[in-house]
C-alpha positions in Angstrom: 41.5 -33.3 -23.4 43.3 -30.5 -25.1 41.6 -29.9 -28.5 43.8 -29.9 -31.6 44.6 -26.6 -33.3 42.1 -25.4 -35.9 43.0 -25.7 -39.5 43.1 -21.9 -39.8 42.8 -19.0 -37.4 42.7 -15.2 -37.4 44.8 -12.6 -35.6 42.4 -10.6 -33.3 41.5 -7.2 -34.5 42.4 -4.2 -32.2 40.3 -4.2 -29.1 38.2 -7.1 -30.3 36.0 -9.1 -27.9 35.7 -12.8 -27.5 32.2 -12.9 -29.0 33.4 -10.8 -32.0 36.4 -13.1 -32.5 34.2 -16.2 -32.5 31.9 -14.6 -35.1 34.8 -13.6 -37.3 36.6 -17.0 -37.0 33.4 -19.0 -37.6 32.6 -17.0 -40.7 36.1 -17.4 -42.0 36.0 -21.2 -41.5 32.4 -21.6 -42.7 31.2 -23.1 -39.3 28.8 -22.0 -36.7 30.1 -20.0 -33.7 28.8 -22.8 -31.4 30.9 -25.4 -33.3 34.0 -23.2 -33.1 33.4 -22.7 -29.4 33.3 -26.5 -28.9 36.4 -27.1 -31.0 38.2 -24.5 -28.9 37.1 -25.9 -25.5 34.7 -23.1 -24.6 31.6 -25.2 -24.5 30.6 -28.9 -24.6 28.4 -30.6 -27.2 27.9 -27.5 -29.3 25.7 -25.8 -26.8 25.7 -22.1 -26.1 29.2 -20.9 -25.0 28.6 -19.3 -21.5 28.6 -15.6 -21.3 30.8 -15.5 -18.2 33.8 -16.5 -20.4 33.6 -12.9 -21.5 34.8 -11.8 -18.1 37.8 -14.1 -18.1 38.7 -17.5 -19.3 39.2 -20.0 -16.4 42.7 -21.4 -16.0 41.7 -24.8 -17.2 40.2 -23.5 -20.4 42.5 -20.6 -21.4 45.5 -22.8 -22.5 43.3 -25.0 -24.6 41.6 -22.1 -26.3 44.9 -20.4 -27.0 46.4 -23.5 -28.5 43.3 -24.3 -30.6 43.2 -20.7 -32.0 47.0 -20.4 -32.4 47.0 -17.4 -30.0 49.3 -16.6 -27.2 47.9 -16.7 -23.7 48.1 -12.9 -23.6 46.2 -12.5 -26.8 43.5 -14.9 -25.5 43.2 -13.0 -22.3 42.9 -9.7 -24.1 39.7 -10.9 -25.7 38.1 -11.0 -22.3 37.4 -8.3 -19.7 40.5 -9.5 -17.9 42.2 -6.9 -20.0 40.5 -4.3 -17.7 41.2 -6.2 -14.5 43.5 -3.4 -13.2 41.4 -0.5 -14.3 37.7 -1.7 -13.9 37.3 -3.3 -10.5 33.7 -4.6 -11.0 34.8 -6.9 -13.8 37.9 -8.0 -12.0 35.8 -9.0 -8.9 33.7 -11.4 -11.0 36.5 -13.2 -12.8 35.7 -16.9 -13.0 32.4 -16.4 -11.1 29.5 -18.3 -12.7 27.0 -15.9 -11.3 23.6 -15.5 -12.9 22.8 -12.7 -15.3 20.8 -10.7 -12.8 23.8 -10.4 -10.5 26.1 -9.5 -13.3 23.8 -6.6 -14.2 23.4 -5.4 -10.7 27.2 -5.4 -9.9 27.9 -3.6 -13.2 30.3 -6.4 -14.1 29.6 -6.4 -17.8 26.8 -6.2 -20.4 26.2 -9.6 -22.0 24.4 -7.7 -24.8 26.5 -5.3 -26.7 26.1 -1.7 -27.5 27.8 -0.8 -30.8 29.0 2.0 -33.1 28.0 1.3 -36.7 30.9 3.3 -38.1 33.4 1.1 -36.1 31.6 -2.0 -37.4 32.0 -0.9 -41.0 35.8 -1.3 -40.6 38.8 0.6 -41.7 38.5 -0.5 -45.4 41.4 -3.0 -45.1 40.9 -6.3 -47.0 40.2 -8.3 -43.8 37.7 -5.7 -42.4 36.1 -5.2 -45.8 35.3 -8.9 -45.9 34.4 -9.6 -42.3 33.7 -6.2 -40.9 35.3 -4.1 -38.1 35.8 -5.4 -34.6 33.0 -6.0 -32.0 35.0 -4.1 -29.4 35.5 -5.5 -25.9 34.9 -2.2 -24.2 31.4 -2.0 -25.6 30.4 -4.7 -23.0 31.4 -2.4 -20.1 28.4 -0.7 -18.5 30.3 2.6 -18.2 31.0 2.8 -22.0 28.1 4.4 -23.8 29.6 6.5 -26.6 32.2 6.5 -29.3 34.5 9.5 -29.1 36.2 8.5 -32.3 33.0 9.1 -34.3 31.5 11.5 -31.8 28.3 9.7 -31.3 26.4 7.7 -28.8 26.1 4.0 -29.2 23.3 2.0 -30.7 21.8 -0.6 -28.4 19.1 -2.2 -30.5 18.9 -3.6 -34.1 17.5 -0.9 -36.4 15.1 -3.5 -38.0 13.8 -5.7 -35.3 14.2 -3.2 -32.4 15.7 -5.8 -30.0 18.9 -5.6 -28.1 21.9 -7.5 -29.4 24.1 -10.1 -27.9 23.8 -13.3 -26.0 21.5 -12.6 -23.0 18.2 -14.4 -23.3 15.8 -14.9 -20.4 18.7 -14.3 -18.0 20.7 -17.2 -19.5 24.0 -16.0 -20.9 25.6 -17.0 -24.1 28.6 -15.3 -25.8 26.5 -15.1 -29.1 22.9 -15.4 -29.9 21.8 -18.4 -32.0 25.2 -20.0 -31.9 24.3 -22.9 -34.2 23.6 -20.6 -37.2 26.5 -20.8 -39.8 24.9 -18.7 -42.5 25.2 -15.2 -41.0 27.8 -12.5 -41.5 29.5 -11.3 -38.3 27.8 -7.9 -38.7 24.2 -9.4 -39.1 21.7 -9.3 -36.3 21.2 -12.7 -34.9 18.0 -11.9 -33.0 15.2 -14.5 -33.7 12.1 -13.1 -35.2 9.8 -15.7 -33.5 9.9 -18.0 -30.5 8.7 -21.0 -32.5 10.5 -22.9 -35.1 9.0 -25.3 -37.7 9.9 -29.0 -37.4 13.2 -29.7 -39.1 13.8 -26.0 -39.9 15.9 -23.3 -38.4 14.4 -20.5 -36.5 14.1 -17.3 -38.5 16.4 -14.5 -37.5 16.4 -10.8 -38.3 19.7 -10.7 -40.3 19.9 -6.9 -40.7 23.3 -5.5 -41.3 24.3 -3.5 -38.2 26.9 -1.4 -40.0 24.0 0.2 -41.9 22.4 1.7 -38.7 21.4 5.4 -38.6 24.4 7.6 -39.1 23.8 9.8 -36.0 22.8 8.4 -32.7 21.3 10.6 -30.1 20.2 13.1 -32.8 17.3 14.0 -30.5 19.8 15.4 -28.0 21.0 19.0 -28.3 24.6 19.3 -29.4 25.6 20.6 -26.0 24.3 17.5 -24.2 26.0 15.2 -26.7 29.3 17.1 -26.3 29.1 16.7 -22.5 28.5 13.0 -22.7 31.3 12.5 -25.3 33.7 14.5 -23.1 32.8 12.3 -20.1 33.3 9.2 -22.1 36.8 10.4 -23.2 37.7 10.8 -19.5 36.4 7.3 -18.6 38.2 5.8 -21.6 41.5 7.3 -20.3 40.8 5.6 -17.0 40.1 2.3 -18.6 43.2 2.4 -20.8 45.6 4.9 -19.3 48.5 6.2 -21.3 51.6 5.1 -19.4 53.3 8.4 -20.4 50.4 10.5 -19.0 49.4 9.0 -15.6 46.0 10.0 -14.2 45.7 11.1 -10.6 45.2 8.2 -8.2 44.9 4.6 -9.2 43.1 4.0 -12.6 40.3 1.9 -11.1 39.5 4.2 -8.2 37.0 6.2 -10.2 34.6 3.5 -11.2 33.3 2.1 -7.9 32.7 5.7 -6.8 30.9 6.5 -10.0 28.8 3.3 -9.9 27.7 3.9 -6.3 27.0 7.6 -7.0 24.8 6.6 -10.0 22.8 4.0 -7.9 22.4 6.5 -5.1 21.0 9.1 -7.5 18.4 6.6 -8.8 17.4 5.5 -5.3 16.9 9.1 -4.1 15.6 10.6 -7.2 14.4 13.4 -7.7 16.5 14.8 -4.8 19.6 14.9 -7.0 17.9 16.5 -10.0 20.0 19.6 -9.7 23.1 17.5 -10.4 22.1 17.1 -14.1 23.8 19.8 -16.1 20.6 20.5 -18.2 16.9 19.8 -18.2 17.3 17.4 -21.1 19.7 15.1 -19.3 17.5 15.3 -16.2 14.6 14.2 -18.3 16.4 11.0 -19.3 17.1 10.1 -15.6 13.5 11.0 -14.6 12.1 8.7 -17.3 14.3 5.9 -16.0 13.8 6.5 -12.3 10.1 7.2 -12.4 9.0 3.6 -12.4 11.4 2.8 -9.6 10.3 5.6 -7.4 6.6 4.7 -8.1 7.2 1.2 -6.8 9.3 2.3 -3.8 6.8 5.0 -2.8 3.8 2.7 -3.4 2.0 0.2 -1.1 4.0 -2.8 -2.4 7.2 -1.4 -0.9 5.8 -2.1 2.6 3.5 -5.0 2.0 5.6 -7.2 -0.2 8.3 -9.2 1.6 10.2 -10.1 -1.6 9.7 -7.1 -3.8 12.3 -7.0 -6.6 12.9 -4.0 -8.8 14.7 -5.0 -11.9 16.1 -1.6 -12.9 17.0 -0.4 -9.4 20.7 -1.2 -9.5 21.7 -2.0 -13.1 23.0 0.6 -15.5 20.3 1.9 -17.9 20.5 0.0 -21.2 19.8 3.1 -23.3 23.1 4.9 -24.0 21.7 8.4 -23.7 20.1 7.6 -20.3 23.3 5.9 -19.2 25.3 8.9 -20.2 22.9 11.3 -18.4 23.0 9.3 -15.2 26.8 9.1 -15.3 27.0 12.8 -15.9 25.0 13.4 -12.8 27.1 10.9 -10.8 30.3 12.7 -12.0 28.9 16.0 -10.9 27.9 14.5 -7.5 31.5 13.3 -7.0 33.0 16.6 -8.2 35.9 17.9 -6.3 36.9 15.7 -3.3 37.2 18.4 -0.7 35.7 16.6 2.3 33.1 19.2 3.5 31.8 20.1 0.0 31.6 16.4 -1.0 29.7 15.5 2.1 27.4 18.5 1.6 26.4 17.2 -1.8 26.1 13.5 -0.8 24.3 13.6 2.5 20.9 14.9 1.1 20.8 11.9 -1.2 21.8 9.5 1.5 19.1 10.8 3.8 16.5 10.6 1.0 17.5 7.1 0.1 17.2 5.9 3.7 13.9 7.5 4.1 12.6 5.9 0.9 14.0 2.4 1.3 16.3 1.8 4.3 17.1 -1.8 3.5 18.0 -1.1 -0.2 20.0 2.0 0.8 22.0 0.0 3.3 22.7 -2.8 0.7 23.9 -0.3 -1.9 26.1 1.6 0.4 27.6 -1.6 1.9 27.9 -3.5 -1.3 30.7 -1.6 -3.0 34.3 -0.8 -2.0 34.6 2.9 -2.6 37.3 5.4 -2.0 37.9 6.7 1.5 36.8 10.2 0.6 33.4 9.0 -0.7 32.9 6.5 2.1 33.4 9.3 4.7 30.8 11.5 2.9 28.3 8.6 2.9 28.5 8.0 6.7 25.6 9.5 8.5 26.5 11.1 11.8 25.0 11.5 15.3 26.4 14.9 16.4 30.0 14.5 15.4 30.2 10.7 15.6 29.5 8.1 13.0 25.9 7.0 13.5 25.3 3.4 14.5 23.2 1.1 16.5 21.5 -0.9 13.7 22.0 -2.3 10.2 20.2 0.8 8.9 22.7 3.1 10.4 24.8 3.9 7.4 27.6 4.8 9.8 28.6 1.1 9.8 30.8 1.9 6.9 34.1 1.4 8.8 36.2 4.1 7.3 38.5 6.5 9.2 37.0 10.0 9.4 40.3 11.6 8.5 43.8 10.7 7.2 45.8 10.2 10.4 49.5 9.8 11.0 48.8 8.0 14.2 47.3 4.5 14.7 44.4 3.1 16.7 47.0 1.6 19.1 48.2 5.1 20.0 44.9 6.3 21.4 44.5 6.2 25.2 41.2 5.0 26.7 40.8 8.2 28.6 42.2 11.4 27.1 45.2 12.5 29.2 44.5 15.5 31.4 47.2 17.7 29.9 45.7 17.2 26.4 42.3 18.1 27.7 43.6 21.2 29.5 45.2 22.5 26.3 42.4 21.9 23.9 39.0 21.2 25.5 38.9 22.7 29.0 37.4 26.0 27.7 34.2 24.1 26.7 33.2 23.7 30.4 32.4 27.4 30.6 29.7 27.1 27.9 28.1 23.8 29.0 24.9 23.3 31.0 24.4 20.8 33.8 28.1 20.7 34.6 29.1 18.5 37.5 32.1 16.5 38.9 31.7 13.9 36.1 31.6 16.3 33.2 35.4 16.4 32.6 35.5 12.6 32.6 32.7 12.4 29.9 34.5 15.0 27.7 37.8 13.1 28.0 36.1 9.8 27.2 34.3 11.2 24.2 37.5 12.8 22.9 39.2 9.4 23.0 36.2 7.8 21.1 36.5 10.6 18.5 40.2 10.1 18.1 39.6 6.4 17.6 37.0 7.1 14.9 39.4 9.4 13.2 42.0 6.7 12.7 40.1 3.4 12.8 36.6 4.4 11.6 33.4 2.7 12.7 30.6 3.7 15.1 31.1 5.0 18.6 30.2 1.5 19.9 32.9 -0.1 17.7 35.5 2.5 18.8 34.6 1.8 22.5 35.2 -1.9 21.9 38.5 -1.2 20.3 39.6 0.9 23.3 38.4 -1.8 25.8 35.7 0.6 27.0 32.3 -0.8 28.0 29.7 0.0 25.5 27.3 1.2 28.2 29.8 3.7 29.5 30.3 5.1 26.0 26.5 5.3 25.5 26.1 7.0 28.8 28.7 9.6 28.0 27.1 10.5 24.7 23.7 10.8 26.4 25.1 13.1 29.1 26.9 15.3 26.6 23.8 15.5 24.4 22.0 17.2 27.3 24.9 19.3 28.4 26.3 20.6 25.1 24.5 23.0 22.7 24.7 22.1 19.0 27.3 24.7 18.2 29.5 23.5 21.0 29.8 20.1 19.4 31.6 21.8 16.4 34.0 23.4 18.8 34.5 20.1 20.6 35.3 18.4 17.2 37.7 21.3 16.4 39.5 20.7 19.7 39.9 17.0 19.0 41.2 17.8 15.6 43.9 20.0 17.1 44.9 17.1 19.3 45.0 14.8 16.3 47.2 17.3 14.4 49.6 17.3 17.3 49.7 13.5 17.4 50.3 13.5 13.6 53.4 15.5 14.0 54.7 13.9 17.1 57.4 11.2 16.4 57.4 9.9 20.0 53.8 8.6 20.3 52.9 6.0 23.0 51.5 2.6 22.1 48.7 2.6 24.6 47.2 -0.6 23.3 50.5 -2.4 24.0 50.5 -0.9 27.5 47.0 -2.2 28.2 48.0 -5.7 27.0 51.3 -5.6 28.9 49.7 -4.4 32.1 46.7 -6.8 32.0 48.0 -9.1 34.6 50.4 -6.8 36.4 50.2 -6.5 40.2 52.3 -4.2 42.4 55.2 -6.3 43.9 54.7 -7.1 47.6 58.0 -5.5 48.6 57.3 -2.2 46.8 54.0 -1.4 48.6 55.6 -1.0 52.1 58.4 1.1 50.7 55.8 3.4 49.0 54.0 3.9 52.3 57.1 4.2 54.4 57.4 7.5 56.2 53.9 8.8 55.3 51.9 9.7 58.4 48.2 9.0 59.0 47.9 6.2 56.4 46.8 3.9 59.2 44.7 1.0 58.1 45.3 1.6 54.4 49.0 1.0 54.7 48.3 -2.4 56.3 45.9 -3.6 53.6 46.6 -5.6 50.4 48.0 -3.2 47.8 45.1 -3.5 45.4 44.4 0.2 45.6 48.0 1.0 44.4 47.7 -1.6 41.6 44.5 0.0 40.2 45.9 3.6 40.5 49.2 2.7 38.8 47.5 0.7 36.1 45.2 3.7 35.3 48.1 6.1 35.2 50.3 3.9 33.0 47.6 3.0 30.5 45.8 6.4 30.7 42.6 4.5 31.3 39.6 4.7 33.7 40.3 2.9 36.9 36.9 1.1 36.7 38.2 -0.8 33.7 41.2 -2.2 35.5 41.5 -6.0 34.9 42.1 -6.4 38.7 38.6 -5.3 39.4 37.2 -8.0 37.2 39.3 -10.6 38.9 38.2 -9.3 42.3 34.6 -9.7 41.3 35.1 -13.3 40.1 36.9 -14.1 43.3 33.9 -13.1 45.4 35.6 -10.0 46.9 33.9 -6.7 47.4 34.5 -4.8 44.2 32.5 -1.8 45.3 34.7 -1.3 48.4 37.9 -1.3 46.3 36.3 1.1 43.7 35.3 3.5 46.5 38.8 3.4 48.0 40.4 4.2 44.6 37.8 7.0 44.0 38.9 8.7 47.2 42.4 9.0 45.9 41.0 10.5 42.7 38.7 13.0 44.4 40.3 16.5 44.9 38.8 16.9 48.3 40.6 13.9 49.6 44.0 14.6 48.1 45.7 16.1 51.1 48.1 15.1 53.8 49.2 11.5 53.6 46.9 10.6 50.7 48.4 13.4 48.6 52.0 12.3 49.3 51.1 8.6 48.5 49.4 9.7 45.3 52.5 11.6 44.3 54.7 8.6 44.9 52.4 6.4 43.0 52.5 8.8 40.0 56.3 8.7 40.1 56.2 4.9 40.3 53.8 4.8 37.3 56.0 7.2 35.3 59.0 4.9 35.8 56.8 1.8 35.0 55.5 3.4 31.9 59.0 4.0 30.6 59.9 0.4 31.3 56.7 -0.8 29.7 57.5 1.0 26.5 61.0 -0.3 26.3 60.7 -3.8 27.8 60.0 -7.0 25.7 56.8 -8.9 26.3 56.7 -10.7 29.6 59.1 -8.4 31.5 56.9 -5.5 32.4 57.0 -4.7 36.1 60.2 -6.7 36.9 63.1 -5.0 38.7 61.1 -1.8 39.3 61.2 -0.6 42.9 59.8 2.1 45.0 62.0 5.2 45.8 65.3 3.9 47.2 66.6 4.8 50.6 68.9 7.5 49.2 66.3 10.2 48.6 68.7 13.0 47.8 69.5 12.0 44.2 66.9 13.4 41.8 66.0 13.2 38.2 63.1 14.5 36.0 59.7 12.9 35.4 59.5 11.6 31.8 57.6 13.8 29.4 54.1 12.9 28.2 53.2 11.9 24.7 52.5 15.5 23.7 55.9 16.6 25.1 54.4 17.6 28.5 55.0 16.3 32.0 52.8 13.4 33.0 49.8 14.7 35.0 47.0 12.8 36.7 43.5 14.2 36.6 41.8 11.0 37.7 38.1 10.5 37.3 37.0 14.0 38.0 39.8 15.9 36.2 40.4 17.6 39.5 43.8 18.1 41.2 46.7 17.9 38.9 49.9 16.5 40.3 52.6 19.0 39.6 55.9 17.9 38.0 58.1 16.5 40.8 61.6 14.9 41.1 62.1 11.3 40.3 64.7 9.4 42.5 67.4 7.6 40.7 65.7 6.9 37.3 68.6 5.0 36.0 68.5 2.5 38.9 64.7 2.1 38.5 65.1 1.2 34.8 68.0 -1.2 35.3 
């Protein structure tokens, strides 16, 4: 049922929170906050109003609350952290989620207890604020708000008399206000109980201290320089939380906070590795005092012997404003400029230390937050030049592209085209050890894996899966190159792949190789085309009379720029009980430079021309039409045309498995007829 409107209500004060509004309204009406919450539909039977309403009012409660308090829906929502939904992602992610208080703290969704500024609580001397006090501000419940730039001070977090934190959190059970049944307290009085027991028939005693009378200067033990740094950081964070529409900040407003939170948690988990990130020894001392109990547990025997070890302060924000400010200062320094190499140089030592101390917790922290691409790239651990992987402890399983690419994963061939290799990577052969006939294939395969990582992210195994490459083949390639390439050569290899990526970025005519692989999955060379391809070539003998499986595999590999061993026909042949090894050997002979002569060389050239025409048709044809109406060279062999250019603006070449003989540009007979 929709509750009736209250006899009187109040207009919310600027930046006022839902708990503060309930306290003010209850005091104005002479009722307890619990009673007002019940009359407004926030709780049943005058029990504690749940703390998660501070994050956002559910859709079935918000209209009733707004009607009962005579507020608009927008005014009601602005009393909750939904006001910061677009600028503070942790709070937005928890809207309407009735999660327990432990999870709320760990995800930095909000503080159920409130930090406060006594000067703000004393009000602006207007009649209303003189009677009821200034607002309990909504932003004070955000974990990243620890200071008041208006009064140039750090917040208070405990009552100056009883020494306990303020707000509704009690034994991990959340309430918007503490002691909600009390109707005899001013909104600015401490509601903390002074004892756990209450006499029969009597109210439990509460502290009752006025909070607007707290010490005038918070953080007075801090040097002025440290306070100034913290206030300056808070001003920047406040601009992110409530950006001025006339002065937009760089990037999206909410981008900074997930990065800042993860950086702070990483600093705690790896401490004292990041001690040099603190601007002064005084701020480092705050973090050290907070992190010392955590590191003592993680480095102690319980970390390995206890199966369910829980560390309460590992992930949440420090409750003390000065410690919170010091930690966020260090996190802000860690993020610093976003130049990729310098950011990675700062972040990786902390990542390594965190994994060495507690692999499981490091993995949970790094995987539990959606951060910016620049930070995610710096967090990924690497094996040589690739994202590390292979287990849940790998850190590299953050699936983030390793660069901003103009090309897509669909535009990466399974095996780097020979022309690309010749232009950018062939010189590496002269500096490698253990070079053999397979080395070029391994380099081409690894380059395609790296290109896929650049645009799609993930580990080398995930990149291989996306390319349709067997994981075992990718693992074997990396193992071979590990032995064959000195450490400094990996950097040159990465630079060469980067040059290929830059050319792809700038090329408007890129090929969709993923579409080619899908379109050619069931393609077989037409029965009439095979005899024509073999016609007039001497010494083909038995091969010309066999089924045209060899041609199907060779053409498929050329059109898709893939390894012939991955041709779908070979899988079908295996299932049909045929000799796959024999077919693979026959194809390999066509790809071996020593065998590319006489009739085989001529047939190979014709197959390459055939593949070039089929590739053009594949790129332009709608689904289901690939391979139709394409024929071998017609009888009139005098009419000529040019071979279509490759994706990097070069003639299509074929290097095969070994990267050996390159088929020179040749004439293509009647291209227009072939594409009809």
